[in-house]
C-alpha positions in Angstrom: -42.0 8.8 -7.1 -38.5 7.5 -8.2 -40.1 5.7 -11.1 -41.9 8.8 -12.3 -38.6 10.8 -12.0 -36.7 8.2 -13.9 -39.3 8.2 -16.7 -39.0 12.0 -17.1 -35.2 11.8 -17.1 -35.3 9.2 -19.8 -37.4 11.6 -22.0 -34.9 14.4 -21.3 -32.1 12.0 -22.0 -33.4 11.1 -25.4 -33.5 14.8 -26.3 -30.1 15.4 -25.0 -28.5 12.5 -26.8 -30.3 13.1 -30.1 -30.2 16.9 -30.4 -28.3 18.2 -27.4 -25.0 20.0 -27.2 -22.1 18.8 -25.2 -23.0 21.3 -22.5 -26.6 20.0 -22.3 -25.4 16.3 -22.1 -23.2 17.3 -19.1 -26.1 19.1 -17.5 -28.3 16.0 -18.0 -25.6 13.7 -16.6 -25.3 15.9 -13.5 -29.1 15.9 -13.0 -29.4 12.2 -13.4 -26.5 11.7 -10.9 -28.1 14.1 -8.4 -31.4 12.2 -8.6 -29.7 8.9 -8.2 -27.6 10.0 -5.2 -30.6 11.4 -3.5 -32.7 8.3 -3.8 -30.2 5.5 -4.8 -30.1 3.8 -1.4 -33.9 3.4 -1.5 -34.2 2.1 -5.1 -34.8 -1.5 -5.9 -32.6 -3.4 -8.4 -34.9 -2.7 -11.3 -34.9 1.1 -10.7 -31.1 1.1 -10.2 -30.8 -0.7 -13.5 -32.7 2.1 -15.2 -30.2 4.7 -13.8 -27.4 2.4 -14.8 -28.6 2.3 -18.4 -29.1 6.1 -18.5 -25.7 6.9 -17.0 -23.9 4.5 -19.3 -25.5 6.1 -22.3 -24.6 9.6 -21.2 -21.1 8.9 -19.9 -20.1 7.6 -23.3 -21.0 11.0 -24.8 -19.4 13.5 -22.5 -15.8 14.7 -22.2 -13.2 13.5 -19.8 -13.8 16.2 -17.2 -17.5 15.2 -16.8 -16.6 11.5 -16.6 -14.0 12.3 -13.9 -16.6 14.2 -11.9 -19.0 11.3 -12.2 -16.3 8.9 -11.0 -15.6 11.0 -8.0 -19.3 11.2 -7.0 -20.1 7.5 -7.5 -16.9 5.9 -6.2 -17.7 6.1 -2.4 -21.3 4.7 -2.9 -21.8 1.0 -2.1 -25.1 1.1 -4.1 -23.5 2.8 -7.2 -24.8 1.4 -10.6 -22.7 -1.6 -11.5 -22.2 -1.2 -15.2 -21.3 2.5 -15.1 -18.7 1.8 -12.4 -17.1 -0.9 -14.7 -17.2 1.6 -17.6 -15.4 4.2 -15.5 -12.8 1.8 -14.1 -11.7 0.7 -17.6 -11.3 4.3 -18.8 -7.7 4.9 -20.1 -7.7 8.3 -18.5 -6.6 7.9 -14.9 -8.4 11.1 -13.9 -11.6 9.1 -14.7 -10.6 5.6 -13.5 -8.6 6.5 -10.5 -11.4 7.3 -8.0 -13.3 4.1 -8.6 -10.2 1.9 -8.8 -9.2 3.1 -5.4 -12.5 3.4 -3.6 -15.5 1.7 -5.3 -16.7 -1.5 -3.6 -18.5 -2.4 -6.9 -15.4 -3.8 -8.5 -14.8 -7.5 -8.1 -11.3 -9.0 -7.5 -11.6 -10.6 -11.0 -12.2 -7.2 -12.6 -9.4 -5.6 -10.6 -7.0 -8.4 -11.6 -7.9 -8.0 -15.3 -7.4 -4.2 -15.2 -4.1 -4.6 -13.3 -3.0 -7.0 -15.9 -3.7 -4.8 -18.9 -3.6 -1.1 -17.9 -0.7 1.2 -17.2 1.2 2.2 -14.1 -1.2 5.0 -13.1 -4.0 2.4 -12.9 -1.8 0.1 -10.9 -0.9 2.9 -8.6 -4.6 3.7 -7.9 -5.5 0.0 -7.3 -2.6 -0.4 -4.9 -4.3 1.9 -2.3 -7.6 -0.1 -2.2 -8.6 -1.5 1.2 -8.4 -5.3 1.6 -6.7 -6.0 -1.7 -6.8 -9.8 -2.3 -3.8 -11.9 -3.2 -5.0 -12.5 -6.7 -4.6 -8.7 -7.4 -1.4 -8.0 -5.4 0.4 -10.8 -7.2 -0.3 -9.1 -10.5 0.7 -5.7 -9.2 4.0 -7.0 -7.8 4.8 -8.6 -11.2 4.0 -5.5 -13.3 4.4 -2.5 -11.0 7.2 0.0 -11.1 8.9 1.2 -7.9 6.4 3.9 -6.9 3.6 1.3 -7.3 5.3 -1.3 -5.3 6.1 1.1 -2.5 2.4 2.2 -2.3 1.3 -1.4 -2.2 3.7 -2.2 0.5 2.4 0.7 2.6 -1.2 -0.6 2.2 -1.6 -2.3 5.6 -4.8 -4.1 4.6 -3.4 -5.6 1.4 -3.0 -9.4 1.4 0.0 -11.2 -0.1 0.5 -14.8 -1.2 3.8 -16.5 -0.3 5.1 -16.0 -3.8 3.9 -12.4 -3.7 5.8 -11.7 -0.5 8.9 -13.4 -1.8 8.8 -11.4 -5.0 8.3 -8.0 -3.2 11.2 -8.8 -0.8 13.4 -9.6 -3.9 12.4 -6.2 -5.3 13.5 -4.5 -2.1 17.1 -5.7 -2.5 17.9 -2.5 -4.4 15.3 -0.1 -2.9 16.2 1.1 0.6 12.8 2.9 1.0 11.0 -0.4 0.2 13.1 -2.2 2.8 11.9 0.2 5.5 8.3 0.0 4.4 8.3 -3.8 4.4 10.3 -4.1 7.6 7.4 -2.2 9.4 4.7 -4.6 8.2 3.2 -6.7 11.0 2.3 -9.5 8.7 5.7 -10.1 7.0 6.8 -13.7 7.7 9.8 -14.1 10.0 11.9 -15.8 7.3 11.3 -13.1 4.8 12.1 -10.4 7.5 15.4 -12.2 8.0 16.1 -12.3 4.2 15.1 -8.6 3.9 17.4 -7.4 6.7 20.2 -9.7 5.7 20.3 -8.0 2.3 19.9 -4.4 3.7 22.6 -1.9 4.1 23.8 -1.2 7.7 22.5 2.3 7.5 19.0 1.1 6.5 19.0 -1.5 9.3 19.8 1.2 11.8 17.2 3.6 10.5 14.5 0.9 10.4 15.3 0.0 14.0 15.0 3.6 15.0 11.7 4.3 13.4 10.0 0.9 14.1 7.1 1.0 16.6 7.3 -1.2 19.7 5.1 -3.8 18.1 7.8 -4.7 15.6 11.0 -3.3 17.1 11.8 -6.4 19.2 11.3 -8.7 16.2 13.7 -6.6 14.1 16.3 -6.5 16.9 16.2 -10.3 17.3 16.6 -10.8 13.6 19.5 -8.3 13.4 21.2 -10.1 16.4 20.9 -13.4 14.6 22.3 -12.0 11.4 25.2 -10.5 13.4 25.9 -13.9 15.0 25.9 -15.6 11.6 28.2 -13.0 10.1 30.6 -13.3 13.0 30.7 -17.1 12.8 31.7 -17.1 9.1 35.2 -18.5 9.0 37.9 -16.7 7.1 39.2 -18.7 4.1 42.7 -19.4 2.9 43.0 -18.6 -0.8 46.7 -19.4 -1.3 46.4 -22.3 -3.7 43.5 -20.8 -5.6 45.4 -17.5 -5.9 48.5 -19.1 -7.4 46.4 -21.1 -9.9 44.3 -18.1 -11.0 47.2 -15.8 -11.3 49.0 -18.3 -13.5 45.9 -18.5 -15.7 46.0 -14.7 -16.0 49.6 -14.8 -17.1 48.7 -17.4 -19.8 45.8 -15.3 -21.0 43.4 -18.1 -20.0 41.4 -16.2 -17.3 38.2 -15.3 -19.2 34.5 -15.7 -19.0 34.6 -19.4 -19.9 37.1 -20.1 -17.1 35.1 -18.3 -14.5 31.9 -20.2 -15.7 33.7 -23.5 -15.2 34.8 -22.5 -11.7 31.3 -21.5 -10.8 29.6 -24.7 -12.3 32.1 -26.9 -10.4 31.5 -25.1 -7.1 35.0 -23.8 -6.9 34.3 -20.6 -5.2 37.8 -19.9 -3.9 38.7 -19.7 -7.6 35.7 -17.6 -8.5 36.5 -15.2 -5.7 40.1 -14.9 -6.7 39.2 -14.6 -10.4 36.9 -11.6 -9.8 39.6 -10.0 -7.6 42.3 -10.5 -10.2 40.2 -9.4 -13.1 39.2 -6.2 -11.3 42.5 -5.5 -9.4 40.5 -5.7 -6.1 41.7 -7.2 -2.8 40.5 -10.8 -2.4 39.0 -10.0 1.0 36.8 -7.3 -0.5 35.4 -9.7 -3.1 35.0 -12.3 -0.4 32.7 -10.0 1.5 30.6 -9.6 -1.6 30.5 -13.3 -2.3 29.4 -14.2 1.2 27.0 -11.3 1.7 23.3 -11.5 1.2 23.1 -8.6 -1.4 23.1 -10.1 -4.9 23.1 -6.6 -6.5 26.7 -5.8 -5.3 28.1 -9.0 -6.9 26.8 -7.8 -10.3 29.3 -4.9 -10.3 32.6 -6.7 -10.4 31.1 -9.3 -12.7 30.1 -6.6 -15.2 33.4 -4.8 -14.7 35.1 -8.1 -15.6 32.9 -8.4 -18.7 31.3 -11.7 -17.6 28.3 -12.9 -19.6 25.0 -13.4 -17.8 25.1 -17.3 -17.8 28.3 -17.1 -15.8 26.9 -14.5 -13.4 23.8 -16.6 -12.9 25.9 -19.6 -12.1 27.8 -17.6 -9.5 24.6 -16.3 -7.9 22.9 -19.7 -7.9 25.8 -21.6 -6.5 27.6 -19.3 -4.1 27.7 -20.6 -0.5 24.7 -19.1 1.3 22.4 -20.5 4.0 19.5 -20.3 1.6 19.6 -20.5 -2.3 18.4 -17.6 -4.2 14.8 -17.9 -5.5 13.8 -17.4 -9.1 12.3 -13.9 -8.4 15.6 -12.6 -7.1 17.4 -14.0 -10.1 14.9 -12.4 -12.5 15.5 -9.0 -10.8 19.3 -9.6 -11.0 19.2 -10.5 -14.7 17.1 -7.3 -15.4 19.5 -5.2 -13.4 22.6 -6.8 -15.0 21.3 -5.9 -18.5 20.9 -2.3 -17.3 24.3 -2.0 -15.6 26.7 -0.4 -18.0 30.4 -1.4 -18.2 31.4 2.2 -17.6 29.3 2.4 -14.4 30.6 -0.9 -13.1 34.2 0.0 -13.7 33.8 3.4 -12.1 32.2 1.8 -9.0 35.1 -0.7 -8.8 37.6 2.2 -9.0 35.8 3.9 -6.1 36.0 0.7 -4.0 39.7 0.4 -4.7 40.3 4.1 -3.7 38.2 3.7 -0.6 40.1 0.6 0.4 43.5 2.3 0.0 42.3 5.3 2.1 41.1 2.9 4.9 44.5 1.2 5.0 46.5 4.5 5.3 47.9 5.1 8.8 46.3 7.9 10.7 48.3 11.1 10.7 50.2 11.9 13.9 49.1 15.2 15.4 
């Protein structure tokens, strides 16, 4: 019965392709699709191949709207014709490719990885919501995806991440409060990375994450936050007297420049680096100290840009500052990208805001 139907469809197809109008080709496509969906789960491989050939020939000759309709109808079917699914998945128009990229079980990890490596952000966004995404695909998405893609991927509870993938996505979260919250709620986030994530997070984000976390992860988050608080409380205050005298003398002699700060950083002289950033930005040393000893690399970029430091000097500061764990390459790549984007005007305006905020905090309270 199915064989006879497919033979009559082929005859109709030949007429539609050879002489038919666009409307007739769409009607034929719908009729072939209806026939396949009615009988597809009962067809053998040879019969499915006939439908595959027919649909591929038709889909190449219809407009976007008809291809998108076909994609939506075939995407949920585990027995959908293989070749036409590949054709639809590679379509540049996301209205066509989106449904199969998100839902079709007929796409292999290799095909998904290749599409993720070459197509645009809309295609990555669609792939990010697939169930049981393997590491080979999530690694590519993390490397290429923009913020909305990364957030959607992080929300995908069934997505699988390699060690490098998780490290890279945590590095991306350093400047994305929403991503911190999403990752903090994942049950499969390794303990060390949860610590790194929360250590770099703002206090307001930590509090919000603790408030919204389900019981399954709340205790883990609270334990990590307690450990971070203990580490921060145990950090000894430093005496910058000698370094301050030396750096201020260099300033008077017009020798305090990018090259000088680079030499300090390369030599591991972080008292001098801290004082230099404070002097170059007219900031309190204690304020720069908090930035230097904190986990958030992005905040250090601001006084560095305001002081007109070059990236090699900033990289040396980030790599060698005294932290429990050295920064990984992924975090440094994000920092370099963000440093290029950070304008001198924005950095100096932020420093001025910090200076004003510090003066306000130090003012005595008014007596009522």
